[in-house]
Structures are given as C-alpha cells and as structure tokens.
N, C-alpha and C positions, 0 to 999 in steps of 0.2 A: 627784122621782120620786113614786110614789103615797103615800097616806096611810100604808099599811101598811108600805111601804119605809121611810119616815122613822121609824115606830114602832119597827121592828126596829133601825134604825140607832142610835136613842136607847137603847132598853131592852136589847137583846142585845149590841150591839157597843160602845156608848158607855159602858156601865156600868163598863168597866175604866178608862177614862181621859178621853176627850175629850168626851163628851156632844154629839156633833154632831147635835143634833136640831132639831126644828121650832122656829123663832123666833116670837115673839108679834107683833113689829112689824118694821118694815122694816130696822132695824140701821143701823150707821154704817160708813163706809168704813174698811176695815182697813189703811190705809197708814201709820198711826202705829206706832211701836215703843217698846218699853221694854226695860229690862235684865231680868236674871233668868237663873238657872241651874237645871238640872234634876239629877236623880239618875243622872247618867252617860249616856253615849252610845256608839255603835259607833264604831270607828275607820275603818270602810270610807268610801269616798267614792261620791258618786252625785248625779245631779240637777244642775240649774243654778239659780243664784239670779237674781232679777229683773234685777239689773244686768249679768248676763253672767258667764260662767265657772263652774267647778264649785266646790261648797262641800262640806266634810267634813260627815259626819253629825253629829259633835260640834257644829259651827256650826249645822247645820240644827236640831238640838234646841234649842240656846240661842235661835236667832232665832224659830223657829216657836213654841215654848212661850212665849217672852217676848212675842211678839206676841199670841198668843191670850189669855194670862193677864194682859196689861196692861188687858184689858177686864173682868176678873172682879170687881173691886171695885165696878163699876157695878150688879151684879146682887144681889138681896136676900139670897141664900143661898149666896153664893160669895165667895172671896177670892183674891187673887193667889197667896198661899202654897199653898192647897189645890189650885188649878188646876195649879200647877207640879208638885205631887206626882203628880197624875192623868196629866198629860201626860208626865212623865218615865218613867212605866211603859212607855209605847210606845217612846219614844226610847232606852230602855236595852237594847232587845233587838237584839243584833248581827245576828241572822239576818234581821231586818226593816229593815235599814239603807236599802235602796233604796226600800222602800215608805214609810218614814217621810220620807225626804228629798223624795219626790214630794209628800207631803201637806204638809210644811213649806213647800215652794215655792208650793203653791196658796194657803196662808194669807196670803201677801203681797198677793194681789189679792182676798181674800174679805171678806165683811162679817160683823160680830159683833154679837150681841145677847144677850138673856137668854131662855132657854127656860122652858116652863111649870113646871119644877122650881126656877126661880130660879137656875140655873147659866149660866155663859156658854156660848154656842152659836155655831156657825159656819154660814153660808149660802154654798153654792157650791163646797163640796169633798166632797160625799157620796161620790163615786166613789172618790177617792184616800183619803178616810177610812176607808171600808168596807174597801177593799183592805188598808190598813195593819192594821186591827183584825183582819181575817180571818187575816192572817199571825200575828198574835200568838196567836190562838186555834187556829192550825193547820188552818184551813179552806181548802180548795181549790175554785175555782169548778166548777160542773157544766158540762162542755163540751156535754153533750146538751141543755142549756136555752138555748144561744145563740139559736137561731132562734125558739123560743116567746118568749123574753124580748125579742128585737128586735121581735116583732110586738106584744107587750104595751106595750113602752115607746114604740113608734110611736104607739099610741093615747093613752098618757099625754101625750106631748108635744103631740099634735094637740089634746088638750082645752084647752090653753093656760091652765092654772090659775095662780093667783098664785105658788104654791110649786113649780111644776114645774121639775125640774133638766133637764139636757140629756140626750139619748139615750144617750151613752156612760156617763154616771154612773149612769142608771137600769139599763142593761143589766148594769153591774158589780155593783151590789147585788143584782139579780134572780138572777144565776147563782150568787152566793154563798149566797143564802138557800135555793136548792134543792141545795146541796151535800150529798153523802151524809154528810159530817162534821157538818152542821148539824142539831141535834135536832129541828127542826120543818120538815125538808125535805118530808115527806109532806103536811103541812098547806099548805105553800107551793105545792106542785104542784096541790092542790085550788083554790087561789086562781087559778092560772094557767088551769086547765082551765075554771073558771067565767067567767074574763074573756075567754076566746076567743070572739069574736063578740058580746061585751057592748057596750053603750053606755057610754062614760066621760063622767063630768061632774065638775064641781067641788063639793066639799063645803063645809061652813060655815067651814072652816079654810083654804080655798084650795088643797086637794089634790085631785088627779085620782084618782077611784075608779071601779071597774067597777060599774055599777048591777045589782042583783040578786044580788050576791055577799056580801051582808052577813054571813050565817051562816058562810061560809067565812073571811072576814076575821076575824070574832070568834074562830073556833076557832083560827086561826093566832096570834092575839094572845094568847089564853089559853095556848097551848103555849109561847110565848116567855116569858111571865110564869112559867110553872111550871118552866122550864129555866134561868131567868136566873141 
C-alpha cells in the first residue's frame, strides 16, 4: 500500500507487537520454521493451516510467532526472545482469535527481513496484520470509506511500485485508518481527499504516493507520532 499506509502500520499498529513495517531489502522466503512459545493464546479455533485442516489459535500463536521470530536474531536490534514477547501480546487476546489465526496463516507464505528500526519485519501480510492489530486496539473499519479507499488503492496498485501490496490489503488498512476510533482519522481523510484525482508515483523507497499531497501526508504522520 502507500508509503503512509506502511508508516502507520509500523508506527501506530506495529508498536504493540509485530512491527510489520517496510523492509529495507528483498527478504528471504518465510517457509522455514523454528520452535518457540508465547505468553498464552486463545482457546478458540479458526483459520486453516497451509497443509490443510483447521488449527487452534494456540497452535497458530506458536507456529506464527515461532516462524516470525526465528528470523529476529538476523536483525541488528532484535532477538528471538524479544520478538516472541511482542508477538505473544497479540496472540494472547481471546477476542481477536480469528484475526490472529488469519495473520498467522499468512505468515506461512510471507517474506521476512529487517526494517529500518533493526527489527524483524514481514512483507505480504499488511492486510491481515492491520486487521489483527486493529482488533487489539478496538478499532473498527469505517464502512463509509470503502468506496474512496477502493479508488485510492486502485491508483496505488496501478502505480506498480516495488513495495505495493494487493488491493484487498490496501483497502483494509485504508478503512481502518479512517475509523472514528482512530485518533488521526481526520488527517487521513485529508490525505484521501487530496489523493482523489492526483497522479500516483513511486517514491525513493518504492512506495506509491499521491503527488502534491506532501503536506497532508506529513500532517497525518505527525498526528500518528503524537498519538503513538
């Protein structure tokens, strides 16, 4: 999704646990696994594992966090132990069992790398990651933004930048950022208004951005930092 979408995923949502932000390099295939447990999980079931069949959320937490955090020691400012603590915060919330299981299933085919903060990051699960984090924060997507977010994300995808995620993932994050429960919803609305009819291009980091909306994007970013 857009540069600002990734910024929020990292700064506002990822701060609690997963740091699912922009990666600096291509990353490696996330098919390897390692062990590891987390600080508890819900007992509900949901989702499907890559090999077929349903898996419990306890298993999803162990498998998802274990897979993610097996790459943490490769990052300069992270460790497997610290990563498991962050990841376990999300997995231990029983009310978000289904959302976490979807995210954990996505990790099975994701790529992993180190983000600009030196922490392990994920590429390819922005939508499920944002949805899971929004559940933790009690944020509901804004249904009134579905159409403008679809228009926005169509332009994002059409820009075909290096770090562009799929349409579904982009719309998911976009509608969450415009939620009335999100402290920077007004600033995000300004970004969407500016982006309507704007030309999208790739920035130096490979993210799709609406040209001419720099001031709105900065205002949104400052709001996120102030409310982090």
